[in-house]
C-alpha positions in Angstrom: -18.8 -15.6 13.8 -17.5 -17.5 11.2 -19.2 -15.3 8.7 -18.2 -12.2 10.3 -14.8 -13.5 9.8 -14.8 -14.4 6.2 -16.3 -11.1 5.5 -13.8 -9.3 7.4 -11.0 -11.4 5.7 -12.7 -10.8 2.2 -12.3 -6.9 2.8 -8.9 -7.4 4.2 -7.3 -9.3 1.4 -9.1 -7.0 -1.1 -7.6 -4.0 0.4 -4.2 -5.8 0.6 -4.6 -6.1 -3.3 -5.3 -2.3 -3.4 -2.6 -1.1 -1.3 0.0 -3.2 -3.3 -1.6 -1.9 -6.7 -1.2 1.7 -5.5 2.5 1.0 -4.2 3.3 -0.6 -7.7 1.8 2.5 -9.4 3.9 4.9 -7.4 7.2 3.0 -7.9 6.5 2.7 -11.6 5.9 6.4 -11.9 8.7 7.1 -10.1 11.0 4.9 -11.9 9.7 6.6 -14.9 10.5 10.0 -13.7 14.1 8.9 -12.6 14.8 7.4 -16.4 13.9 10.6 -18.1 15.6 12.7 -15.5 18.7 10.6 -16.2 18.3 10.7 -20.0 17.9 14.7 -19.5 21.4 14.9 -17.3 23.2 12.8 -20.3 22.0 15.8 -22.9 24.8 18.2 -23.5 23.8 22.2 -22.5 22.0 23.7 -19.9 18.2 23.1 -21.4 16.8 19.8 -21.0 14.0 18.3 -22.7 11.8 18.0 -20.0 9.9 21.4 -19.2 9.6 22.7 -15.9 5.6 22.6 -15.9 6.1 19.0 -17.1 8.3 18.4 -14.2 5.8 19.9 -11.9 3.0 17.9 -13.0 4.9 14.6 -12.4 5.9 15.6 -9.0 2.4 16.2 -8.5 1.3 12.9 -9.9 4.0 11.2 -7.5 2.6 13.3 -4.4 -1.1 12.0 -5.5 -0.1 8.4 -5.8 2.1 8.4 -2.6 -1.1 9.8 -0.9 -3.2 6.9 -2.2 -0.7 4.3 -1.2 -0.4 5.8 2.3 -4.2 5.8 2.5 -4.6 2.0 1.2 -2.1 1.0 3.6 -4.0 3.0 6.4 -7.1 1.0 5.5 -5.1 -2.5 5.6 -3.7 -1.6 9.0 -7.5 -0.8 10.0 -8.8 -3.9 9.0 -6.0 -6.0 10.3 -6.9 -4.3 13.8 -10.5 -5.4 13.2 -9.4 -8.9 12.3 -7.2 -9.2 15.5 -9.9 -7.9 17.6 -12.6 -10.6 15.9 -9.7 -13.2 16.5 -9.4 -12.2 20.3 -13.2 -12.6 20.4 -13.1 -16.0 19.2 -10.2 -17.2 21.2 -12.2 -15.9 24.3 -15.2 -17.9 23.3 -13.0 -21.0 22.7 -13.0 -20.9 19.3 -9.8 -21.5 17.3 -9.1 -19.4 14.1 -10.1 -21.0 11.1 -6.5 -20.0 9.8 -3.1 -21.5 10.8 -0.5 -19.0 13.0 1.3 -18.5 9.8 -1.8 -16.8 8.1 -2.8 -14.4 10.6 -3.0 -11.0 9.4 0.1 -8.9 10.1 0.9 -5.2 9.6 2.2 -4.4 5.8 6.0 -4.7 5.5 7.8 -1.3 5.4 4.7 0.6 7.0 6.9 1.5 10.1 3.9 0.5 12.7 4.6 -2.4 15.0 1.9 -4.7 15.9 
């Protein structure tokens, strides 16, 4: 049972890292887009330096990164569910979890899903 917990915990931690990296990538692209958008607004005239095709490409990249983030966060939530099931089995058999109460897995903040 301890080996199952260790393997699952490793998967959970790696998935949490992937989710955080995906979110960081999404946010950095959104910031970059906003920065160039603000620069374009400051230029005089109707025509900016960002072409419509470039703007669509950025929006597509941002949408793809949002989807990657959502998928990574969903994987984390599934692994948390599996971890909680395993912890329930451990408790049912009379074992204490190998972590403290504060270290038990929780859903990622901002996911909108209550445990």
